[in-house]
C-alpha positions as CSV (number, residue, x, y, z in Angstrom):
1,M,42.5,-24.4,-49.0
2,I,38.9,-25.7,-49.0
3,T,39.2,-29.5,-48.5
4,D,35.5,-30.4,-48.0
5,N,32.7,-30.2,-50.5
6,P,31.5,-26.6,-50.4
7,N,27.9,-27.7,-51.1
8,S,27.8,-29.7,-47.9
9,E,29.2,-27.0,-45.6
10,A,27.7,-24.1,-47.5
11,Q,24.4,-24.8,-45.7
12,E,25.9,-23.4,-42.5
13,N,24.7,-19.8,-42.6
14,I,27.6,-18.4,-44.6
15,V,26.4,-15.1,-46.2
16,N,27.9,-12.4,-48.4
17,P,29.2,-9.6,-46.2
18,N,28.3,-7.1,-48.9
19,E,24.7,-8.1,-48.5
20,E,24.9,-7.9,-44.7
21,T,26.5,-4.5,-44.6
22,A,24.2,-3.1,-47.2
23,N,21.2,-4.2,-45.3
24,Q,22.7,-3.1,-42.1
25,S,22.6,0.5,-43.5
26,V,19.0,0.4,-44.6
27,A,16.6,-2.2,-43.1
28,P,18.0,-2.3,-39.5
29,Q,17.9,1.5,-39.3
30,E,14.2,1.4,-40.3
31,S,13.7,-1.5,-37.8
32,H,15.4,0.5,-35.1
33,D,13.0,3.4,-35.8
34,S,10.1,1.0,-35.4
35,E,11.5,-0.2,-32.1
36,V,11.6,3.4,-30.9
37,H,8.0,3.9,-32.0
38,E,7.0,0.7,-30.2
39,E,8.9,1.7,-27.0
40,E,7.2,5.2,-27.0
41,T,3.8,3.6,-27.4
42,H,4.5,1.0,-24.7
43,D,5.6,3.8,-22.3
44,M,2.5,5.8,-23.1
45,V,0.2,2.8,-22.4
46,E,2.1,1.9,-19.3
47,H,1.9,5.5,-18.0
48,H,-1.9,5.4,-18.6
49,E,-2.2,2.1,-16.7
50,H,-0.1,3.6,-13.8
51,E,-2.5,6.6,-13.6
52,K,-5.4,4.2,-13.0
53,M,-3.7,2.5,-10.0
54,T,-4.1,3.5,-6.4
55,S,-1.1,4.5,-4.3
56,G,-1.3,1.1,-2.5
57,E,-1.3,-0.8,-5.8
58,L,1.7,1.3,-7.0
59,M,3.5,0.5,-3.8
60,T,2.9,-3.2,-4.3
61,K,4.3,-3.0,-7.8
62,L,7.3,-1.0,-6.5
63,E,8.0,-3.8,-4.0
64,A,7.6,-6.5,-6.7
65,L,10.2,-4.7,-8.9
66,I,12.7,-4.3,-6.0
67,N,12.3,-8.0,-5.0
68,A,12.6,-9.3,-8.5
69,E,15.8,-11.2,-9.5
70,D,18.4,-8.9,-11.0
71,A,16.3,-5.9,-9.8
72,G,18.8,-3.4,-10.9
73,A,18.0,-4.1,-14.6
74,N,14.5,-2.7,-14.0
75,H,15.7,0.8,-13.0
76,K,13.7,2.5,-15.8
77,K,10.4,0.8,-14.7
78,F,11.2,1.4,-11.0
79,N,11.7,5.1,-11.6
80,A,8.5,5.4,-13.7
81,V,6.4,3.6,-11.0
82,K,8.1,5.7,-8.2
83,E,7.5,8.9,-10.1
84,M,3.7,8.1,-10.4
85,L,3.5,7.0,-6.8
86,L,5.1,10.2,-5.5
87,H,2.6,12.1,-7.7
88,K,-0.3,10.2,-6.1
89,I,1.1,10.8,-2.6
90,N,1.4,14.5,-3.3
91,L,-2.2,14.6,-4.5
92,E,-3.4,12.7,-1.4
93,S,-1.4,14.8,1.0
94,E,-2.3,18.3,-0.4
95,D,-5.5,19.0,1.5
96,Q,-4.0,17.4,4.7
97,K,-1.0,19.7,4.6
98,E,-3.4,22.7,4.4
99,A,-4.6,21.7,7.9
100,D,-1.2,20.5,9.2
101,A,1.9,21.8,7.6
102,H,3.9,18.9,9.2
103,Y,1.6,16.2,7.8
104,E,3.5,13.3,6.2
105,H,1.7,10.7,4.0
106,P,2.0,7.2,5.6
107,L,3.7,5.8,2.4
108,Q,6.3,8.7,2.1
109,S,8.9,7.2,4.4
110,K,8.5,3.7,2.9
111,V,9.1,5.1,-0.6
112,S,12.3,6.7,0.6
113,A,13.4,3.5,2.2
114,L,12.7,1.4,-0.9
115,S,14.5,4.0,-3.0
116,N,17.7,3.6,-0.9
117,I,17.4,-0.2,-1.1
118,F,16.9,0.0,-4.9
119,K,19.9,2.4,-5.3
120,E,22.1,-0.2,-3.6
121,K,20.8,-3.0,-5.9
122,Y,21.2,-0.8,-9.0
123,D,24.8,0.0,-8.0
124,V,25.5,-3.7,-7.7
125,F,23.8,-4.4,-11.0
126,H,25.7,-1.5,-12.7
127,R,29.1,-2.7,-11.4
128,K,28.3,-6.2,-12.5
129,Q,27.2,-5.0,-15.9
130,E,30.4,-3.0,-16.4
131,S,32.5,-6.0,-15.5
132,E,30.5,-8.2,-17.9
133,Q,30.8,-5.6,-20.7
134,K,34.5,-5.5,-20.1
135,D,34.8,-9.3,-20.4
136,N,32.6,-9.3,-23.5
137,L,34.8,-6.6,-25.1
138,E,37.8,-8.9,-24.6
139,K,35.9,-11.8,-26.0
140,R,34.9,-9.9,-29.1
141,I,38.4,-8.6,-29.7
142,S,39.6,-12.2,-29.5
143,I,36.9,-13.3,-31.9
144,I,38.0,-10.6,-34.4
145,E,41.6,-11.8,-34.1
146,K,40.4,-15.3,-34.7
147,L,38.5,-14.2,-37.8
148,K,41.5,-12.2,-39.1
149,N,43.7,-15.3,-38.7
150,L,41.2,-17.4,-40.5
151,Y,41.8,-15.7,-43.8
152,T,45.4,-14.7,-43.3
153,H,47.1,-17.6,-41.5
154,S,44.7,-20.6,-41.7
155,E,46.2,-24.0,-41.4
156,P,46.1,-26.4,-44.3
157,N,43.1,-28.7,-44.4
158,T,41.1,-26.2,-42.3
159,N,37.3,-26.5,-42.8
160,L,36.6,-22.8,-43.5
161,F,32.8,-23.2,-43.5
162,R,32.7,-24.8,-40.1
163,A,35.3,-22.4,-38.8
164,I,33.4,-19.3,-40.0
165,R,30.1,-20.7,-38.6
166,E,31.7,-21.2,-35.2
167,I,33.1,-17.6,-35.3
168,K,29.7,-16.1,-36.2
169,E,28.0,-18.1,-33.5
170,E,30.6,-17.0,-30.9
171,W,30.1,-13.4,-32.0
172,S,26.3,-13.7,-31.7
173,N,26.7,-15.1,-28.2
174,A,29.4,-12.9,-26.9
175,G,27.1,-10.5,-25.0
176,Q,26.8,-6.8,-24.8
177,V,29.5,-4.2,-24.6
178,A,29.5,-0.5,-23.7
179,K,27.7,1.6,-26.3
180,S,30.9,3.7,-26.8
181,E,32.8,0.6,-27.9
182,F,30.1,-1.1,-30.0
183,K,30.2,0.9,-33.3
184,N,34.0,0.6,-33.9
185,L,34.0,-3.0,-32.7
186,N,31.1,-3.9,-35.0
187,N,32.7,-2.1,-38.0
188,N,36.0,-3.9,-37.4
189,Y,34.2,-7.3,-37.2
190,F,32.4,-6.7,-40.5
191,Y,35.5,-5.4,-42.2
192,H,37.4,-8.6,-41.5
193,L,34.3,-10.7,-42.3
194,N,34.1,-8.9,-45.7
195,N,37.8,-9.7,-46.3
196,F,37.2,-13.3,-45.5
197,Y,34.4,-13.5,-48.1
198,Q,36.5,-11.7,-50.7
199,M,39.1,-14.4,-50.1
200,L,36.7,-17.2,-50.3
201,D,35.2,-18.2,-53.6
202,L,31.6,-18.9,-52.5
203,N,29.7,-21.5,-54.3
204,K,27.0,-19.8,-56.4
205,E,24.5,-22.5,-55.9
206,Y,24.7,-22.1,-52.1
207,R,24.3,-18.4,-52.3
208,E,21.2,-18.8,-54.4
209,Q,19.8,-21.3,-51.9
210,E,20.5,-18.9,-49.0
211,Y,18.9,-16.0,-50.9
212,A,15.8,-18.1,-51.7
213,H,15.5,-19.3,-48.1
214,N,15.7,-15.7,-46.7
215,L,13.3,-14.5,-49.3
216,E,10.8,-17.1,-48.2
217,K,11.2,-15.9,-44.6
218,R,10.6,-12.3,-45.7
219,Q,7.4,-13.3,-47.5
220,H,6.1,-15.1,-44.4
221,I,6.9,-12.0,-42.3
222,I,5.1,-9.8,-44.9
223,A,2.1,-12.1,-44.9
224,R,1.8,-12.0,-41.1
225,A,2.2,-8.3,-41.1
226,K,-0.7,-8.0,-43.5
227,E,-2.9,-10.0,-41.1
228,L,-1.9,-7.7,-38.3
229,Q,-3.6,-4.8,-40.1
230,N,-6.9,-6.4,-39.1
231,E,-5.9,-7.3,-35.5
232,P,-8.7,-5.8,-33.3
233,V,-6.3,-5.2,-30.4
234,V,-4.0,-2.4,-31.5
235,Q,-1.4,-2.9,-28.8
236,K,-1.2,-6.6,-29.6
237,A,-0.6,-5.7,-33.3
238,L,2.1,-3.2,-32.4
239,N,3.9,-5.7,-30.1
240,E,3.9,-8.4,-32.7
241,L,5.1,-6.0,-35.4
242,Q,8.1,-5.2,-33.2
243,F,8.8,-9.0,-33.1
244,L,8.5,-9.3,-36.9
245,H,11.1,-6.5,-37.3
246,K,13.4,-8.4,-35.1
247,L,13.0,-11.5,-37.2
248,W,13.6,-9.5,-40.4
249,K,16.8,-8.1,-39.1
250,E,18.2,-11.4,-37.5
251,E,16.9,-14.2,-39.8
252,A,15.6,-12.8,-43.1
253,E,18.8,-11.3,-44.5
254,P,20.3,-11.2,-47.1
255,V,18.2,-11.8,-50.3
256,A,19.0,-11.3,-53.9
257,E,19.5,-7.7,-54.9
258,E,16.4,-7.5,-57.2
259,F,14.2,-8.4,-54.1
260,R,16.0,-6.5,-51.4
261,D,14.5,-3.1,-51.8
262,K,11.2,-4.4,-53.1
263,T,10.5,-6.6,-50.1
264,W,11.7,-4.0,-47.6
265,E,9.5,-1.3,-49.1
266,E,6.5,-3.6,-49.0
267,F,7.1,-4.5,-45.3
268,K,7.8,-0.9,-44.4
269,E,4.6,0.3,-46.0
270,I,2.6,-2.3,-44.1
271,S,4.4,-1.3,-40.9
272,N,3.6,2.3,-41.4
273,K,-0.1,1.5,-41.8
274,I,-0.1,-0.5,-38.6
275,H,1.7,2.4,-36.8
276,E,-1.1,4.7,-38.1
277,R,-3.5,2.6,-36.0
278,K,-2.0,4.1,-32.9
279,S,-4.6,6.8,-33.3
280,E,-7.2,4.1,-32.5
281,L,-5.3,3.3,-29.3
282,L,-5.2,7.0,-28.5
283,A,-8.9,7.2,-29.2
284,V,-9.6,4.4,-26.7
285,I,-7.5,6.2,-24.1
286,E,-9.2,9.5,-24.8
287,G,-12.6,7.7,-24.5
288,E,-11.6,6.3,-21.1
289,Q,-10.3,9.7,-20.0
290,Q,-13.6,11.4,-21.0
291,A,-15.6,8.7,-19.1
292,T,-13.3,9.4,-16.1
293,L,-13.9,13.1,-16.4
294,E,-17.7,12.5,-16.2
295,K,-17.2,10.4,-13.1
296,K,-15.0,12.9,-11.4
297,N,-17.4,15.7,-12.2
298,Q,-20.2,13.7,-10.6
299,I,-18.1,13.3,-7.5
300,I,-17.5,17.1,-7.4
301,E,-21.2,17.7,-7.7
302,T,-22.0,15.2,-4.9
303,I,-19.5,17.0,-2.6
304,K,-21.2,20.3,-3.4
305,K,-24.6,18.9,-2.5
306,L,-23.3,17.6,0.8
307,T,-21.8,21.0,1.5
308,S,-25.2,22.7,1.2
309,P,-27.9,20.3,2.5
310,D,-31.6,21.2,2.2
311,K,-32.2,21.0,6.0
312,A,-30.1,22.5,8.8
313,P,-27.4,19.8,9.5
314,N,-26.6,18.4,12.9
315,H,-23.7,16.5,14.4
316,N,-24.8,13.2,13.0
317,Y,-25.2,14.6,9.5
318,W,-21.7,16.0,9.4
319,Q,-20.2,12.8,10.8
320,N,-21.9,10.8,8.0
321,A,-21.0,13.5,5.4
322,I,-17.3,13.4,6.5
323,N,-17.2,9.7,5.9
324,T,-18.9,10.0,2.6
325,V,-16.6,12.8,1.3
326,E,-13.5,10.8,2.4
327,S,-14.8,7.8,0.4
328,L,-15.5,10.1,-2.6
329,R,-12.1,11.6,-2.3
330,A,-10.5,8.2,-2.4
331,D,-12.6,7.3,-5.4
332,F,-11.6,10.5,-7.2
333,L,-7.9,9.7,-6.7
334,K,-8.3,6.1,-8.0
335,L,-10.1,7.1,-11.2
336,G,-6.9,8.0,-13.2
337,S,-6.4,10.7,-15.8
338,V,-8.7,13.0,-17.6
339,P,-8.0,14.8,-20.9
340,R,-4.8,16.8,-20.4
341,K,-6.2,20.2,-21.6
342,I,-8.7,20.3,-18.7
343,S,-6.8,18.2,-16.1
344,N,-5.7,21.2,-14.0
345,Q,-9.2,22.8,-14.2
346,N,-10.8,19.5,-13.0
347,W,-8.3,19.1,-10.2
348,N,-8.8,22.8,-9.1
349,E,-12.6,22.3,-9.0
350,F,-12.2,19.2,-6.9
351,K,-9.9,21.1,-4.4
352,L,-12.3,24.0,-4.3
353,A,-15.3,21.7,-3.6
354,L,-13.3,20.0,-0.7
355,R,-12.3,23.3,0.7
356,A,-15.8,24.6,0.7
357,F,-17.0,21.4,2.4
358,N,-14.3,21.6,5.1
359,A,-15.1,25.3,5.6
360,K,-18.8,24.7,6.1
361,K,-18.1,21.7,8.4
362,N,-15.6,23.7,10.5
363,E,-18.0,26.6,10.8
364,F,-20.6,24.2,12.2
365,Y,-18.2,22.6,14.7
366,K,-16.9,26.1,15.7
367,G,-20.4,27.0,16.7
368,L,-20.9,23.6,18.4
369,K,-17.6,24.2,20.2
370,N,-18.8,27.6,21.5
371,S,-22.0,26.0,22.8
372,Q,-20.0,23.2,24.5
373,H,-17.9,25.9,26.2
374,T,-21.1,27.5,27.4
375,N,-22.3,24.1,28.7
376,L,-18.9,23.7,30.4
377,E,-19.2,27.0,32.2
378,E,-22.7,26.0,33.5
379,K,-21.5,22.6,34.7
380,L,-18.5,24.2,36.5
381,K,-20.9,26.4,38.4
382,L,-22.9,23.3,39.5
383,I,-19.7,21.6,40.6
384,Q,-18.7,24.7,42.6
385,T,-22.1,24.8,44.3
386,A,-21.9,21.0,45.1
387,Q,-18.3,21.3,46.5
388,D,-19.3,24.3,48.6
389,N,-22.2,22.3,50.2
390,M,-20.9,18.7,50.2
391,N,-20.0,18.9,54.0
392,S,-23.2,20.6,55.0
393,E,-25.3,18.8,57.7
394,D,-28.3,21.0,57.3
395,W,-30.3,18.1,55.7
396,E,-33.6,19.9,55.2
397,I,-31.9,22.4,52.9
398,A,-28.9,20.4,51.5
399,V,-30.8,17.2,50.4
400,P,-33.3,19.1,48.1
401,L,-30.3,21.3,46.9
402,F,-28.3,18.3,45.7
403,K,-31.3,16.6,44.1
404,K,-31.9,19.9,42.2
405,L,-28.2,20.0,41.2
406,Q,-28.4,16.5,39.7
407,E,-31.6,17.4,37.8
408,D,-30.0,20.5,36.3
409,W,-26.9,18.6,35.4
410,K,-28.9,16.2,33.2
411,K,-30.5,19.1,31.3
412,I,-27.1,20.7,30.3
413,G,-25.8,19.5,26.9
414,H,-22.4,18.2,25.9
415,V,-19.1,19.8,27.0
416,P,-15.7,19.5,25.1
417,R,-14.6,15.8,24.9
418,S,-11.3,16.6,26.7
419,M,-13.3,17.8,29.8
420,T,-16.2,15.2,29.8
421,N,-14.6,12.8,32.3
422,K,-13.1,15.4,34.6
423,V,-16.2,17.5,35.2
424,W,-18.3,14.3,35.7
425,D,-15.8,12.9,38.2
426,D,-15.6,16.2,40.1
427,F,-19.4,16.5,40.3
428,R,-20.0,12.9,41.2
429,E,-17.3,13.1,43.9
430,A,-18.9,16.1,45.5
431,C,-22.4,14.5,45.4
432,N,-21.1,11.1,46.7
433,T,-19.3,12.9,49.5
434,F,-22.5,14.6,50.6
435,F,-24.8,11.5,50.3
436,N,-22.2,9.2,51.9
437,N,-22.0,11.6,54.8
438,Y,-25.7,11.9,55.0
439,R,-26.1,8.0,55.1
440,T,-23.3,7.7,57.6
441,K,-24.8,10.2,60.0
442,N,-28.3,8.8,59.7
443,N,-27.2,5.1,60.0
444,A,-24.6,5.6,62.7
445,V,-26.7,3.6,65.3
446,T,-26.9,0.5,63.2
447,D,-23.5,0.7,61.4
448,D,-21.0,-1.2,63.5
449,W,-17.7,-0.5,61.6
450,K,-15.6,-2.6,64.0
451,E,-17.8,-5.6,63.3
452,N,-17.4,-4.9,59.5
453,Y,-13.7,-5.0,59.9
454,R,-13.8,-8.3,61.8
455,Q,-15.9,-9.8,59.0
456,K,-13.7,-8.5,56.2
457,R,-10.5,-9.8,58.0
458,A,-12.1,-13.3,58.1
459,L,-12.9,-13.1,54.4
460,L,-9.4,-11.9,53.5
461,D,-7.8,-14.8,55.5
462,E,-10.2,-17.2,53.7
463,L,-9.2,-15.7,50.3
464,K,-5.5,-16.1,51.0
465,Q,-6.0,-19.9,51.5
466,I,-7.6,-20.4,48.0
467,G,-5.4,-22.1,45.3
468,D,-6.2,-23.1,41.7
469,E,-8.0,-26.3,42.5
470,E,-11.5,-27.2,41.1
471,G,-14.2,-24.9,42.5
472,S,-11.8,-22.1,43.4
473,V,-13.5,-19.6,41.1
474,E,-16.8,-20.2,42.8
475,K,-15.2,-19.6,46.2
476,I,-13.6,-16.4,45.0
477,E,-17.0,-15.2,43.7
478,N,-18.7,-16.0,47.0
479,I,-16.0,-14.1,49.0
480,K,-16.3,-11.1,46.6
481,T,-20.1,-11.0,47.0
482,A,-19.9,-11.2,50.8
483,W,-17.2,-8.5,50.8
484,N,-19.5,-6.2,48.7
485,N,-22.3,-6.7,51.2
486,I,-20.2,-5.6,54.2
487,G,-20.3,-1.9,55.1
488,K,-17.5,0.5,55.9
489,V,-14.6,-0.1,58.3
490,P,-13.0,2.4,60.7
491,R,-10.8,5.0,59.0
492,D,-7.6,3.6,60.6
493,K,-8.4,0.1,59.2
494,M,-9.1,1.1,55.6
495,A,-5.8,-0.5,54.4
496,I,-7.6,-3.8,54.5
497,N,-9.4,-2.8,51.3
498,T,-6.1,-2.4,49.5
499,E,-4.8,-5.7,50.9
500,F,-8.0,-7.4,49.8
501,N,-7.8,-6.0,46.2
502,K,-4.1,-7.0,45.9
503,T,-4.8,-10.6,47.1
504,M,-7.9,-10.8,44.8
505,R,-5.8,-9.9,41.7
506,E,-3.2,-12.6,42.7
507,K,-5.9,-15.3,43.0
508,L,-7.5,-14.2,39.7
509,R,-4.2,-14.5,37.9
510,L,-3.6,-17.9,39.5
511,N,-7.0,-19.1,38.2
512,K,-6.6,-17.4,34.9
513,I,-9.9,-15.4,35.1
514,N,-10.6,-11.7,34.4
515,E,-11.9,-9.6,37.3
516,F,-14.8,-8.4,35.1
517,D,-15.9,-12.0,34.5
518,L,-16.6,-12.6,38.2
519,K,-20.2,-13.1,39.2
520,E,-20.8,-10.4,41.9
521,E,-23.9,-9.7,44.0
522,G,-24.7,-7.0,46.4
523,L,-23.0,-4.2,44.4
524,T,-24.4,-0.7,45.0
525,E,-25.4,1.5,42.1
526,S,-22.3,3.6,42.5
527,Q,-20.1,0.4,42.5
528,L,-21.8,-0.8,39.3
529,T,-21.3,2.6,37.7
530,D,-17.6,2.6,38.5
531,K,-17.2,-1.0,37.2
532,A,-19.0,-0.1,33.9
533,R,-16.8,3.0,33.4
534,K,-13.6,0.9,34.0
535,I,-14.7,-1.7,31.5
536,K,-15.6,1.0,28.9
537,N,-12.1,2.5,29.3
538,Q,-10.5,-0.9,28.9
539,V,-12.6,-1.6,25.8
540,A,-11.5,1.7,24.2
541,D,-7.9,0.9,25.0
542,L,-8.1,-2.6,23.5
543,E,-9.9,-1.3,20.3
544,A,-7.1,1.3,19.8
545,E,-4.4,-1.3,20.2
546,I,-6.1,-3.6,17.7
547,V,-6.4,-0.8,15.1
548,K,-2.7,0.1,15.6
549,L,-1.6,-3.5,15.1
550,E,-3.8,-3.9,12.0
551,N,-2.5,-0.7,10.5
552,N,1.1,-2.0,11.0
553,L,0.2,-5.0,8.9
554,G,-0.8,-2.6,6.1
555,F,2.9,-1.6,5.6
556,F,3.6,-5.1,4.1
557,G,2.8,-5.8,0.5
558,K,1.5,-9.4,1.1
559,V,-0.2,-9.9,4.5
560,S,-0.5,-13.6,5.4
561,R,-0.6,-15.6,8.6
562,D,2.0,-17.9,6.9
563,N,4.6,-15.1,7.0
564,P,6.8,-15.9,10.1
565,L,7.5,-12.2,10.5
566,L,3.8,-11.4,11.0
567,K,2.9,-14.5,13.2
568,D,3.4,-12.6,16.5
569,T,1.3,-9.7,15.3
570,F,-1.6,-11.9,14.2
571,D,-1.4,-13.8,17.6
572,K,-1.5,-10.5,19.5
573,I,-4.5,-9.3,17.4
574,D,-6.4,-12.6,18.1
575,D,-5.6,-12.5,21.8
576,K,-6.7,-8.8,22.2
577,K,-9.9,-9.4,20.2
578,A,-10.8,-12.3,22.5
579,Q,-10.2,-10.1,25.5
580,L,-12.3,-7.4,23.9
581,E,-15.2,-9.8,23.4
582,M,-15.1,-10.9,27.0
583,L,-15.2,-7.3,28.2
584,K,-18.1,-6.4,26.0
585,Q,-20.1,-9.3,27.3
586,S,-19.3,-8.2,30.9
587,L,-20.4,-4.7,30.1
588,H,-23.6,-6.0,28.5
589,H,-24.4,-7.9,31.7
590,I,-24.0,-4.8,33.9
591,I,-26.0,-2.6,31.6
592,S,-28.8,-5.1,31.3
593,G,-29.0,-5.7,35.0
594,E,-27.9,-9.3,34.8
């Protein structure tokens, strides 16, 4: 049945099935054990690396895994990173939840969302894998049938060497099948391969060449394994050893029987010595953990010192200490793991130090809050006195009284933040009512309100005629200054002020200028104070909006202006920062008297 010269075709990877099956039962099993050891070591090192990463870095890695091509194949890595990230989130949230039971870490909802997305990708991957395994099963069954027919019903003039080479290549490339099918399928394949070789009278010279070639490969593998014993980077040595076992199993079998056990035992002994070096890797990790423990203990001691300062702390001290402790807390969580036997003790000491700090801080602010409430009560009494006398016309008594009230107000300390603006507005309103009434009564002879109204009406009519031509802004500024220098109008004509302000806003929008950028003259001290307060409020609102927009950018793994989804956000931030700078300059001009 063999029509070509066996010596020419015998170079095509034809091997004795007895040799293959024998080695399958010994060397590959040992190689599999090595792979298990390597996988355990790799998982241990990777877990150690994950412990060193921050929650933000872990989130970035989670996003990279979920965005990778064929993401579902990474389910083991995804779950490992997710588990460590949730652990970090739990640690970072623990002390927050003590203060607020409803607190939720900012990354918590994003982890849940990514988990749902990954589950969908994994389901797609799993269905695809099942389909592929089913197809591969049919392919392998077909290959076995082809192999069976080769030695039972082969056609005359069939080149058996080429045919068996093609069958083995097809088998090698047929892809994975379900684990439940693999063992029986593989045994069936080697059963028929063995029958084929029993039928085929292999050329002895070829077999000896094949044995010699594989023995040479084994010797090269052994030589490289010996070199790995001196590799300074243990993890690199373990990774390459795993690759050498793969080569041994796939390319260095079979060999002559007298070398089979001898070479394997030599390779296995070297492999065991390299595996013993895992203790070096563990020693490095333990050294890093010990160094981390020392750093964490230093952080704990620093927090304890901040909790009990040498001098009596004030508000500024506690504000600085709060920022420092928050930074130390973040550093503590970034540092990674400590030796397992004292991990819980170290974490509990850290929590106790934080609790002691928070308790001391809260005690201080509780006392401060009590004093602020006392200050509030005193200011409320001053407000009541001012309101009771704001309509008094007994100038000889009332004027000194209101001056005294203002002096007393300055001497009283801070009140609760939530009441600061309200009590000041109430007090100022009562004082302004009195002094405005005082000036009105004393200047009634010279204050011609009807003339004021006529002048304001003329200015309003002039303002309405202004467009957006060159020089318009200067005209608007002159009108605003003139308006400020005009006194009050009759009570029944006060609507002109509202009409003027509305028209002014329209002209400012038309000329694309902010009200606070107008150059105004003739403002009273009260008007300047009101204007400064309004600008301060607008500055605070803009700063809060900018912080919110920048925090929103933090939810994205890679923040870039080139990202079309983020362009509008970056533009908004730039626009608001420009507005903020303009307002700050205006406020500076007012405060400096410019």
